[in-house]
N, CA, C and O atoms as CSV, one atom per row, in Angstrom:
chain,resi,resn,atom,element,x,y,z
A,1,MET,N,N,-8.408,-4.472,15.709
A,1,MET,CA,C,-7.930,-3.282,15.072
A,1,MET,C,C,-8.989,-2.841,14.059
A,1,MET,O,O,-9.519,-3.661,13.309
A,2,GLN,N,N,-9.284,-1.565,14.044
A,2,GLN,CA,C,-10.242,-1.059,13.080
A,2,GLN,C,C,-9.858,0.353,12.682
A,2,GLN,O,O,-9.073,1.020,13.356
A,3,GLY,N,N,-10.423,0.786,11.583
A,3,GLY,CA,C,-10.111,2.112,11.084
A,3,GLY,C,C,-10.416,2.192,9.610
A,3,GLY,O,O,-10.988,1.271,9.028
A,4,PHE,N,N,-10.038,3.281,9.022
A,4,PHE,CA,C,-10.317,3.511,7.625
A,4,PHE,C,C,-9.018,3.763,6.881
A,4,PHE,O,O,-8.093,4.390,7.396
A,5,CYS,N,N,-8.974,3.266,5.672
A,5,CYS,CA,C,-7.841,3.537,4.805
A,5,CYS,C,C,-8.010,4.957,4.274
A,5,CYS,O,O,-9.059,5.293,3.724
A,6,GLU,N,N,-6.981,5.794,4.437
A,6,GLU,CA,C,-7.096,7.179,3.993
A,6,GLU,C,C,-7.092,7.294,2.475
A,6,GLU,O,O,-7.818,8.110,1.907
A,7,TYR,N,N,-6.283,6.484,1.829
A,7,TYR,CA,C,-6.167,6.565,0.367
A,7,TYR,C,C,-6.062,5.169,-0.208
A,7,TYR,O,O,-5.426,4.288,0.371
A,8,ILE,N,N,-6.689,4.978,-1.346
A,8,ILE,CA,C,-6.531,3.746,-2.120
A,8,ILE,C,C,-6.165,4.173,-3.528
A,8,ILE,O,O,-6.856,4.985,-4.144
A,9,ILE,N,N,-5.077,3.622,-4.029
A,9,ILE,CA,C,-4.689,3.838,-5.416
A,9,ILE,C,C,-5.007,2.546,-6.145
A,9,ILE,O,O,-4.566,1.471,-5.738
A,10,SER,N,N,-5.769,2.650,-7.221
A,10,SER,CA,C,-6.256,1.473,-7.920
A,10,SER,C,C,-5.964,1.592,-9.412
A,10,SER,O,O,-5.771,2.688,-9.938
A,11,GLY,N,N,-5.935,0.449,-10.077
A,11,GLY,CA,C,-5.737,0.426,-11.518
A,11,GLY,C,C,-6.989,0.815,-12.290
A,11,GLY,O,O,-6.944,0.894,-13.518
A,12,SER,N,N,-8.102,1.061,-11.610
A,12,SER,CA,C,-9.361,1.411,-12.262
A,12,SER,C,C,-9.320,2.819,-12.830
A,12,SER,O,O,-8.771,3.730,-12.210
A,13,GLN,N,N,-9.897,2.994,-14.002
A,13,GLN,CA,C,-10.006,4.328,-14.589
A,13,GLN,C,C,-11.260,5.042,-14.096
A,13,GLN,O,O,-11.436,6.233,-14.354
A,14,GLU,N,N,-12.125,4.332,-13.396
A,14,GLU,CA,C,-13.346,4.893,-12.834
A,14,GLU,C,C,-13.165,5.096,-11.335
A,14,GLU,O,O,-12.628,4.214,-10.665
A,15,GLN,N,N,-13.588,6.209,-10.800
A,15,GLN,CA,C,-13.442,6.461,-9.370
A,15,GLN,C,C,-14.389,5.622,-8.524
A,15,GLN,O,O,-14.146,5.440,-7.331
A,16,LEU,N,N,-15.455,5.110,-9.112
A,16,LEU,CA,C,-16.443,4.369,-8.338
A,16,LEU,C,C,-16.107,2.897,-8.197
A,16,LEU,O,O,-16.761,2.197,-7.424
A,17,PHE,N,N,-15.117,2.405,-8.912
A,17,PHE,CA,C,-14.774,0.994,-8.892
A,17,PHE,C,C,-13.317,0.813,-8.514
A,17,PHE,O,O,-12.462,1.633,-8.850
A,18,ILE,N,N,-13.054,-0.265,-7.817
A,18,ILE,CA,C,-11.682,-0.610,-7.455
A,18,ILE,C,C,-11.281,-1.813,-8.288
A,18,ILE,O,O,-12.009,-2.804,-8.346
A,19,SER,N,N,-10.130,-1.729,-8.932
A,19,SER,CA,C,-9.600,-2.878,-9.650
A,19,SER,C,C,-8.114,-2.996,-9.375
A,19,SER,O,O,-7.466,-2.041,-8.947
A,20,VAL,N,N,-7.586,-4.184,-9.628
A,20,VAL,CA,C,-6.177,-4.426,-9.360
A,20,VAL,C,C,-5.323,-3.677,-10.363
A,20,VAL,O,O,-5.767,-3.431,-11.484
A,21,PRO,N,N,-4.123,-3.312,-9.992
A,21,PRO,CA,C,-3.526,-3.453,-8.661
A,21,PRO,C,C,-4.083,-2.418,-7.688
A,21,PRO,O,O,-4.579,-1.367,-8.094
A,22,VAL,N,N,-3.995,-2.730,-6.422
A,22,VAL,CA,C,-4.476,-1.847,-5.368
A,22,VAL,C,C,-3.303,-1.524,-4.438
A,22,VAL,O,O,-2.555,-2.414,-4.033
A,23,VAL,N,N,-3.157,-0.252,-4.110
A,23,VAL,CA,C,-2.167,0.188,-3.122
A,23,VAL,C,C,-2.932,0.850,-1.997
A,23,VAL,O,O,-3.768,1.719,-2.246
A,24,THR,N,N,-2.665,0.458,-0.767
A,24,THR,CA,C,-3.339,1.067,0.375
A,24,THR,C,C,-2.359,1.983,1.094
A,24,THR,O,O,-1.190,1.644,1.274
A,25,ILE,N,N,-2.854,3.155,1.504
A,25,ILE,CA,C,-2.005,4.124,2.193
A,25,ILE,C,C,-2.710,4.585,3.460
A,25,ILE,O,O,-3.877,4.975,3.423
A,26,PHE,N,N,-1.995,4.537,4.583
A,26,PHE,CA,C,-2.542,4.940,5.872
A,26,PHE,C,C,-1.821,6.145,6.418
A,26,PHE,O,O,-0.625,6.339,6.201
A,27,GLU,N,N,-2.574,6.943,7.129
A,27,GLU,CA,C,-2.005,8.063,7.876
A,27,GLU,C,C,-2.321,7.825,9.345
A,27,GLU,O,O,-3.430,8.115,9.794
A,28,PRO,N,N,-1.354,7.296,10.102
A,28,PRO,CA,C,-1.626,7.024,11.519
A,28,PRO,C,C,-1.821,8.326,12.281
A,28,PRO,O,O,-1.180,9.335,11.984
A,29,LYS,N,N,-2.686,8.294,13.238
A,29,LYS,CA,C,-2.987,9.512,13.993
A,29,LYS,C,C,-1.939,9.758,15.079
A,29,LYS,O,O,-0.946,10.440,14.825
A,30,LYS,N,N,-2.132,9.235,16.244
A,30,LYS,CA,C,-1.232,9.496,17.369
A,30,LYS,C,C,-0.053,8.537,17.413
A,30,LYS,O,O,0.982,8.852,18.000
A,31,GLU,N,N,-0.202,7.369,16.796
A,31,GLU,CA,C,0.795,6.314,16.952
A,31,GLU,C,C,2.071,6.559,16.169
A,31,GLU,O,O,3.112,6.011,16.529
A,32,GLY,N,N,2.033,7.352,15.121
A,32,GLY,CA,C,3.194,7.539,14.265
A,32,GLY,C,C,3.321,6.403,13.272
A,32,GLY,O,O,2.456,5.531,13.188
A,33,ILE,N,N,4.407,6.425,12.524
A,33,ILE,CA,C,4.626,5.441,11.455
A,33,ILE,C,C,4.561,4.008,11.988
A,33,ILE,O,O,3.854,3.172,11.426
A,34,ILE,N,N,5.280,3.727,13.048
A,34,ILE,CA,C,5.351,2.353,13.569
A,34,ILE,C,C,3.960,1.848,13.956
A,34,ILE,O,O,3.627,0.693,13.693
A,35,GLY,N,N,3.157,2.695,14.572
A,35,GLY,CA,C,1.813,2.305,14.982
A,35,GLY,C,C,0.887,2.016,13.820
A,35,GLY,O,O,-0.087,1.282,13.985
A,36,GLY,N,N,1.158,2.567,12.653
A,36,GLY,CA,C,0.303,2.350,11.491
A,36,GLY,C,C,0.664,1.124,10.670
A,36,GLY,O,O,-0.098,0.728,9.787
A,37,LEU,N,N,1.820,0.511,10.945
A,37,LEU,CA,C,2.259,-0.629,10.141
A,37,LEU,C,C,1.317,-1.825,10.249
A,37,LEU,O,O,1.007,-2.459,9.241
A,38,GLY,N,N,0.859,-2.138,11.460
A,38,GLY,CA,C,-0.053,-3.262,11.647
A,38,GLY,C,C,-1.378,-3.051,10.946
A,38,GLY,O,O,-1.906,-3.965,10.312
A,39,GLN,N,N,-1.911,-1.851,11.057
A,39,GLN,CA,C,-3.181,-1.522,10.412
A,39,GLN,C,C,-3.043,-1.617,8.893
A,39,GLN,O,O,-3.927,-2.140,8.215
A,40,CYS,N,N,-1.944,-1.116,8.371
A,40,CYS,CA,C,-1.719,-1.178,6.939
A,40,CYS,C,C,-1.583,-2.632,6.481
A,40,CYS,O,O,-2.151,-3.024,5.461
A,41,GLY,N,N,-0.827,-3.426,7.240
A,41,GLY,CA,C,-0.668,-4.839,6.909
A,41,GLY,C,C,-1.998,-5.575,6.886
A,41,GLY,O,O,-2.234,-6.400,6.003
A,42,ALA,N,N,-2.870,-5.285,7.846
A,42,ALA,CA,C,-4.180,-5.934,7.900
A,42,ALA,C,C,-5.017,-5.582,6.671
A,42,ALA,O,O,-5.701,-6.445,6.121
A,43,VAL,N,N,-4.968,-4.336,6.244
A,43,VAL,CA,C,-5.742,-3.933,5.071
A,43,VAL,C,C,-5.122,-4.495,3.794
A,43,VAL,O,O,-5.834,-4.746,2.822
A,44,MET,N,N,-3.817,-4.693,3.784
A,44,MET,CA,C,-3.183,-5.328,2.628
A,44,MET,C,C,-3.680,-6.766,2.476
A,44,MET,O,O,-3.906,-7.230,1.358
A,45,VAL,N,N,-3.850,-7.467,3.592
A,45,VAL,CA,C,-4.409,-8.821,3.550
A,45,VAL,C,C,-5.845,-8.764,3.017
A,45,VAL,O,O,-6.244,-9.610,2.216
A,46,ALA,N,N,-6.617,-7.770,3.459
A,46,ALA,CA,C,-7.982,-7.608,2.950
A,46,ALA,C,C,-7.974,-7.305,1.453
A,46,ALA,O,O,-8.825,-7.807,0.719
A,47,ALA,N,N,-7.020,-6.487,0.989
A,47,ALA,CA,C,-6.913,-6.191,-0.445
A,47,ALA,C,C,-6.588,-7.463,-1.218
A,47,ALA,O,O,-7.094,-7.662,-2.323
A,48,ASP,N,N,-5.749,-8.326,-0.649
A,48,ASP,CA,C,-5.430,-9.596,-1.292
A,48,ASP,C,C,-6.682,-10.462,-1.408
A,48,ASP,O,O,-6.917,-11.086,-2.442
A,49,CYS,N,N,-7.483,-10.497,-0.344
A,49,CYS,CA,C,-8.758,-11.244,-0.383
A,49,CYS,C,C,-9.679,-10.660,-1.448
A,49,CYS,O,O,-10.313,-11.406,-2.195
A,50,PHE,N,N,-9.757,-9.330,-1.524
A,50,PHE,CA,C,-10.569,-8.667,-2.551
A,50,PHE,C,C,-10.113,-9.104,-3.939
A,50,PHE,O,O,-10.935,-9.472,-4.778
A,51,ASN,N,N,-8.811,-9.065,-4.180
A,51,ASN,CA,C,-8.283,-9.461,-5.485
A,51,ASN,C,C,-8.653,-10.902,-5.816
A,51,ASN,O,O,-9.073,-11.197,-6.935
A,52,GLN,N,N,-8.497,-11.804,-4.839
A,52,GLN,CA,C,-8.821,-13.207,-5.070
A,52,GLN,C,C,-10.310,-13.389,-5.362
A,52,GLN,O,O,-10.679,-14.169,-6.239
A,53,ASN,N,N,-11.167,-12.673,-4.631
A,53,ASN,CA,C,-12.615,-12.759,-4.873
A,53,ASN,C,C,-13.003,-12.235,-6.245
A,53,ASN,O,O,-14.009,-12.660,-6.814
A,54,GLN,N,N,-12.207,-11.312,-6.779
A,54,GLN,CA,C,-12.463,-10.756,-8.110
A,54,GLN,C,C,-11.824,-11.611,-9.203
A,54,GLN,O,O,-11.938,-11.301,-10.388
A,55,GLY,N,N,-11.148,-12.693,-8.796
A,55,GLY,CA,C,-10.476,-13.558,-9.756
A,55,GLY,C,C,-9.213,-12.936,-10.321
A,55,GLY,O,O,-8.757,-13.316,-11.400
A,56,SER,N,N,-8.650,-11.990,-9.603
A,56,SER,CA,C,-7.452,-11.274,-10.062
A,56,SER,C,C,-6.336,-11.423,-9.042
A,56,SER,O,O,-5.966,-10.461,-8.369
A,57,GLU,N,N,-5.809,-12.618,-8.933
A,57,GLU,CA,C,-4.721,-12.811,-7.983
A,57,GLU,C,C,-3.469,-12.106,-8.487
A,57,GLU,O,O,-3.127,-12.191,-9.667
A,58,VAL,N,N,-2.803,-11.421,-7.594
A,58,VAL,CA,C,-1.565,-10.730,-7.933
A,58,VAL,C,C,-0.461,-11.249,-7.014
A,58,VAL,O,O,-0.729,-11.752,-5.923
A,59,ASP,N,N,0.772,-11.118,-7.469
A,59,ASP,CA,C,1.904,-11.626,-6.699
A,59,ASP,C,C,2.204,-10.783,-5.470
A,59,ASP,O,O,2.663,-11.295,-4.449
A,60,ARG,N,N,1.938,-9.469,-5.580
A,60,ARG,CA,C,2.292,-8.547,-4.498
A,60,ARG,C,C,1.168,-7.552,-4.236
A,60,ARG,O,O,0.481,-7.097,-5.151
A,61,ILE,N,N,1.008,-7.234,-2.963
A,61,ILE,CA,C,0.133,-6.145,-2.548
A,61,ILE,C,C,1.045,-5.091,-1.939
A,61,ILE,O,O,1.908,-5.408,-1.120
A,62,TYR,N,N,0.859,-3.851,-2.334
A,62,TYR,CA,C,1.706,-2.759,-1.858
A,62,TYR,C,C,0.937,-1.904,-0.854
A,62,TYR,O,O,-0.271,-1.709,-0.986
A,63,GLY,N,N,1.641,-1.406,0.136
A,63,GLY,CA,C,1.031,-0.532,1.126
A,63,GLY,C,C,2.031,0.509,1.584
A,63,GLY,O,O,3.237,0.370,1.382
A,64,GLY,N,N,1.507,1.553,2.205
A,64,GLY,CA,C,2.364,2.601,2.726
A,64,GLY,C,C,1.735,3.239,3.945
A,64,GLY,O,O,0.513,3.284,4.085
A,65,VAL,N,N,2.590,3.731,4.822
A,65,VAL,CA,C,2.145,4.463,6.000
A,65,VAL,C,C,2.854,5.812,5.953
A,65,VAL,O,O,4.062,5.878,5.724
A,66,THR,N,N,2.104,6.877,6.170
A,66,THR,CA,C,2.702,8.206,6.100
A,66,THR,C,C,2.172,9.120,7.195
A,66,THR,O,O,1.020,9.019,7.617
A,67,THR,N,N,3.039,10.007,7.636
A,67,THR,CA,C,2.618,11.078,8.531
A,67,THR,C,C,2.336,12.335,7.713
A,67,THR,O,O,1.924,13.360,8.256
A,68,GLY,N,N,2.561,12.248,6.415
A,68,GLY,CA,C,2.460,13.401,5.529
A,68,GLY,C,C,3.846,13.889,5.137
A,68,GLY,O,O,4.049,14.396,4.034
A,69,THR,N,N,4.792,13.733,6.047
A,69,THR,CA,C,6.176,14.122,5.739
A,69,THR,C,C,7.115,12.918,5.733
A,69,THR,O,O,8.146,12.945,5.061
A,70,ASN,N,N,6.774,11.870,6.468
A,70,ASN,CA,C,7.573,10.647,6.514
A,70,ASN,C,C,6.764,9.509,5.906
A,70,ASN,O,O,5.547,9.445,6.080
A,71,TRP,N,N,7.438,8.613,5.193
A,71,TRP,CA,C,6.789,7.499,4.521
A,71,TRP,C,C,7.532,6.205,4.820
A,71,TRP,O,O,8.759,6.186,4.905
A,72,LYS,N,N,6.768,5.120,4.979
A,72,LYS,CA,C,7.320,3.775,5.130
A,72,LYS,C,C,6.472,2.866,4.232
A,72,LYS,O,O,5.248,2.995,4.203
A,73,PHE,N,N,7.114,1.950,3.501
A,73,PHE,CA,C,6.396,1.123,2.534
A,73,PHE,C,C,6.467,-0.347,2.899
A,73,PHE,O,O,7.434,-0.808,3.505
A,74,LEU,N,N,5.416,-1.082,2.517
A,74,LEU,CA,C,5.278,-2.498,2.808
A,74,LEU,C,C,4.911,-3.242,1.528
A,74,LEU,O,O,4.329,-2.671,0.606
A,75,ILE,N,N,5.263,-4.525,1.491
A,75,ILE,CA,C,4.848,-5.410,0.403
A,75,ILE,C,C,4.343,-6.699,1.037
A,75,ILE,O,O,4.981,-7.247,1.937
A,76,LEU,N,N,3.202,-7.179,0.568
A,76,LEU,CA,C,2.663,-8.474,0.991
A,76,LEU,C,C,2.875,-9.459,-0.152
A,76,LEU,O,O,2.389,-9.248,-1.263
A,77,GLU,N,N,3.601,-10.530,0.125
A,77,GLU,CA,C,3.791,-11.623,-0.821
A,77,GLU,C,C,3.337,-12.901,-0.139
A,77,GLU,O,O,3.897,-13.306,0.880
A,78,GLU,N,N,2.329,-13.527,-0.702
A,78,GLU,CA,C,1.702,-14.713,-0.119
A,78,GLU,C,C,1.254,-14.396,1.301
A,78,GLU,O,O,0.298,-13.640,1.476
A,79,THR,N,N,1.909,-14.945,2.321
A,79,THR,CA,C,1.477,-14.707,3.702
A,79,THR,C,C,2.497,-13.899,4.502
A,79,THR,O,O,2.414,-13.831,5.729
A,80,THR,N,N,3.456,-13.287,3.811
A,80,THR,CA,C,4.505,-12.542,4.497
A,80,THR,C,C,4.451,-11.069,4.135
A,80,THR,O,O,4.391,-10.710,2.959
A,81,VAL,N,N,4.474,-10.218,5.152
A,81,VAL,CA,C,4.548,-8.769,4.937
A,81,VAL,C,C,6.003,-8.346,5.124
A,81,VAL,O,O,6.610,-8.605,6.163
A,82,TYR,N,N,6.546,-7.692,4.105
A,82,TYR,CA,C,7.904,-7.164,4.171
A,82,TYR,C,C,7.824,-5.656,4.370
A,82,TYR,O,O,7.064,-4.975,3.681
A,83,ILE,N,N,8.604,-5.136,5.307
A,83,ILE,CA,C,8.619,-3.710,5.601
A,83,ILE,C,C,9.949,-3.147,5.135
A,83,ILE,O,O,11.009,-3.608,5.559
A,84,ASP,N,N,9.894,-2.156,4.266
A,84,ASP,CA,C,11.113,-1.503,3.787
A,84,ASP,C,C,11.822,-0.888,4.996
A,84,ASP,O,O,11.207,-0.124,5.740
A,85,PRO,N,N,13.095,-1.206,5.204
A,85,PRO,CA,C,13.787,-0.659,6.378
A,85,PRO,C,C,14.058,0.845,6.279
A,85,PRO,O,O,14.380,1.493,7.275
A,86,ILE,N,N,13.924,1.389,5.070
A,86,ILE,CA,C,14.196,2.815,4.873
A,86,ILE,C,C,12.936,3.627,5.139
A,86,ILE,O,O,11.851,3.269,4.681
A,87,GLU,N,N,13.081,4.717,5.878
A,87,GLU,CA,C,11.988,5.676,6.041
A,87,GLU,C,C,12.280,6.841,5.103
A,87,GLU,O,O,13.345,7.455,5.167
A,88,TYR,N,N,11.327,7.134,4.240
A,88,TYR,CA,C,11.503,8.177,3.233
A,88,TYR,C,C,10.894,9.480,3.744
A,88,TYR,O,O,9.900,9.470,4.470
A,89,TYR,N,N,11.494,10.583,3.361
A,89,TYR,CA,C,11.044,11.902,3.812
A,89,TYR,C,C,10.558,12.701,2.617
A,89,TYR,O,O,10.964,12.446,1.483
A,90,ILE,N,N,9.696,13.658,2.870
A,90,ILE,CA,C,9.015,14.402,1.819
A,90,ILE,C,C,9.983,15.053,0.829
A,90,ILE,O,O,9.627,15.233,-0.335
A,91,GLN,N,N,11.176,15.404,1.251
A,91,GLN,CA,C,12.127,15.993,0.314
A,91,GLN,C,C,12.588,14.965,-0.725
A,91,GLN,O,O,13.166,15.338,-1.745
A,92,ASP,N,N,12.333,13.659,-0.471
A,92,ASP,CA,C,12.628,12.591,-1.428
A,92,ASP,C,C,11.400,12.258,-2.259
A,92,ASP,O,O,11.128,11.088,-2.527
A,93,VAL,N,N,10.653,13.286,-2.670
A,93,VAL,CA,C,9.375,13.070,-3.342
A,93,VAL,C,C,9.538,12.243,-4.608
A,93,VAL,O,O,8.634,11.482,-4.953
A,94,ASP,N,N,10.660,12.365,-5.312
A,94,ASP,CA,C,10.853,11.568,-6.515
A,94,ASP,C,C,10.931,10.078,-6.182
A,94,ASP,O,O,10.397,9.259,-6.930
A,95,LYS,N,N,11.574,9.714,-5.090
A,95,LYS,CA,C,11.646,8.317,-4.660
A,95,LYS,C,C,10.272,7.822,-4.232
A,95,LYS,O,O,9.869,6.711,-4.576
A,96,ILE,N,N,9.552,8.659,-3.475
A,96,ILE,CA,C,8.216,8.281,-3.002
A,96,ILE,C,C,7.289,8.029,-4.182
A,96,ILE,O,O,6.596,7.013,-4.209
A,97,LEU,N,N,7.261,8.925,-5.151
A,97,LEU,CA,C,6.402,8.750,-6.327
A,97,LEU,C,C,6.812,7.522,-7.127
A,97,LEU,O,O,5.957,6.809,-7.653
A,98,GLY,N,N,8.114,7.272,-7.222
A,98,GLY,CA,C,8.586,6.077,-7.914
A,98,GLY,C,C,8.100,4.804,-7.256
A,98,GLY,O,O,7.698,3.860,-7.937
A,99,ILE,N,N,8.134,4.774,-5.938
A,99,ILE,CA,C,7.647,3.605,-5.200
A,99,ILE,C,C,6.138,3.454,-5.391
A,99,ILE,O,O,5.648,2.342,-5.582
A,100,LEU,N,N,5.399,4.567,-5.341
A,100,LEU,CA,C,3.947,4.506,-5.511
A,100,LEU,C,C,3.545,4.040,-6.909
A,100,LEU,O,O,2.488,3.432,-7.077
A,101,LEU,N,N,4.368,4.317,-7.899
A,101,LEU,CA,C,4.074,3.899,-9.282
A,101,LEU,C,C,4.461,2.455,-9.555
A,101,LEU,O,O,3.985,1.872,-10.529
A,102,GLN,N,N,5.299,1.868,-8.734
A,102,GLN,CA,C,5.830,0.522,-8.954
A,102,GLN,C,C,4.761,-0.512,-9.295
A,102,GLN,O,O,4.958,-1.272,-10.243
A,103,PRO,N,N,3.633,-0.584,-8.572
A,103,PRO,CA,C,2.637,-1.615,-8.878
A,103,PRO,C,C,2.001,-1.476,-10.258
A,103,PRO,O,O,1.418,-2.430,-10.772
A,104,PHE,N,N,2.109,-0.306,-10.850
A,104,PHE,CA,C,1.432,-0.047,-12.114
A,104,PHE,C,C,2.353,-0.191,-13.328
A,104,PHE,O,O,1.925,-0.015,-14.469
A,105,LEU,N,N,3.612,-0.509,-13.069
A,105,LEU,CA,C,4.574,-0.697,-14.151
A,105,LEU,C,C,4.504,-2.149,-14.643
A,105,LEU,O,O,4.209,-3.055,-13.863
A,106,PRO,N,N,4.774,-2.369,-15.935
A,106,PRO,CA,C,4.757,-3.744,-16.434
A,106,PRO,C,C,5.831,-4.582,-15.757
A,106,PRO,O,O,6.913,-4.084,-15.447
A,107,ASN,N,N,5.530,-5.849,-15.530
A,107,ASN,CA,C,6.507,-6.751,-14.917
A,107,ASN,C,C,7.603,-7.044,-15.924
A,107,ASN,O,O,7.339,-7.463,-17.052
A,108,VAL,N,N,8.823,-6.821,-15.505
A,108,VAL,CA,C,9.968,-7.125,-16.348
A,108,VAL,C,C,10.789,-8.175,-15.621
A,108,VAL,O,O,11.273,-7.934,-14.515
A,109,SER,N,N,10.944,-9.314,-16.224
A,109,SER,CA,C,11.700,-10.400,-15.567
A,109,SER,C,C,13.109,-10.431,-16.052
A,109,SER,O,O,13.894,-11.273,-15.615
């Protein structure tokens, strides 16, 4: 499997550098949302490797697949990718933005 990540959201304040947390977002071409889940999961594993190489291990890696109007979200914890069973639609933009901001919020236990 190969391809390019369409968007990366990073905790870096500089556009030239990537720092944790990292969120990867894919826009599948012909395959639709389901076809993009594997590609997104693979890049989430790569983001986890990047974080570990930078000495910044994080508990979760977040990812998303979108057609532009439909969204599906994933979380990588250790070696397991969890796929949100809900598919979000563009009219739920407040929910989508809330999910996208989740990695950048302080951890509250």
